C-alpha positions in Angstrom: 14.7 -19.3 -57.5 16.8 -18.4 -54.6 19.6 -20.7 -53.6 18.1 -21.3 -50.2 14.8 -22.5 -51.7 16.5 -24.8 -54.2 18.6 -26.3 -51.4 15.5 -27.0 -49.3 13.7 -28.6 -52.2 16.8 -30.7 -53.0 17.0 -31.8 -49.4 13.4 -33.0 -49.5 14.0 -34.9 -52.7 17.1 -36.5 -51.2 15.3 -37.4 -48.0 12.6 -39.1 -50.1 15.4 -40.9 -52.1 14.2 -39.4 -55.4 17.6 -37.8 -56.2 21.2 -38.7 -55.5 24.1 -36.3 -55.3 27.8 -36.4 -55.9 30.4 -33.9 -54.9 33.1 -32.6 -57.1 35.2 -30.0 -55.4 32.9 -27.3 -54.1 30.1 -28.3 -56.5 27.3 -30.8 -55.9 25.6 -32.5 -58.8 22.2 -34.0 -58.5 20.5 -36.7 -60.6 17.3 -38.7 -60.6 17.9 -41.8 -58.6 16.1 -44.1 -61.1 15.3 -43.1 -64.7 11.9 -44.8 -64.4 10.9 -41.9 -62.1 11.1 -39.6 -65.2 8.5 -41.8 -66.9 6.3 -41.8 -63.7 6.5 -38.0 -63.5 5.6 -37.6 -67.2 2.6 -39.8 -66.7 1.5 -37.9 -63.7 1.9 -34.6 -65.5 -0.2 -35.9 -68.4 -2.9 -37.1 -66.1 -3.1 -33.8 -64.1 -3.0 -31.7 -67.3 -5.9 -33.8 -68.8 -8.0 -33.4 -65.7 -7.2 -29.7 -65.3 -8.4 -29.2 -68.9 -11.6 -31.1 -68.0 -12.2 -29.0 -64.9 -11.5 -25.8 -66.8 -14.0 -26.8 -69.5 -16.6 -27.6 -66.8 -16.2 -24.2 -65.3 -16.5 -22.6 -68.7 -19.8 -24.4 -69.3 -21.1 -23.3 -65.9 -20.1 -19.7 -66.6 -19.4 -16.9 -64.2 -21.7 -17.0 -61.1 -24.3 -14.3 -61.0 -23.8 -12.0 -58.0 -26.8 -11.2 -55.9 -28.1 -7.6 -55.7 -25.8 -6.5 -58.5 -22.7 -6.9 -56.3 
């Protein structure tokens, strides 16, 4: 990712108080504000992966839609 994009993402995370930063010289270090957030994110990822798999399976069952007039 480009530095500008990363900076923008980090700014959003800071504004939502999901990460905190500390400066050391000309470097800035970021960390998750509360370790429980890592558990929450892991649960969310698991939930969405499960439902993505279900949606994919449903689409596979339906099959590719037939195009009208051979198009």
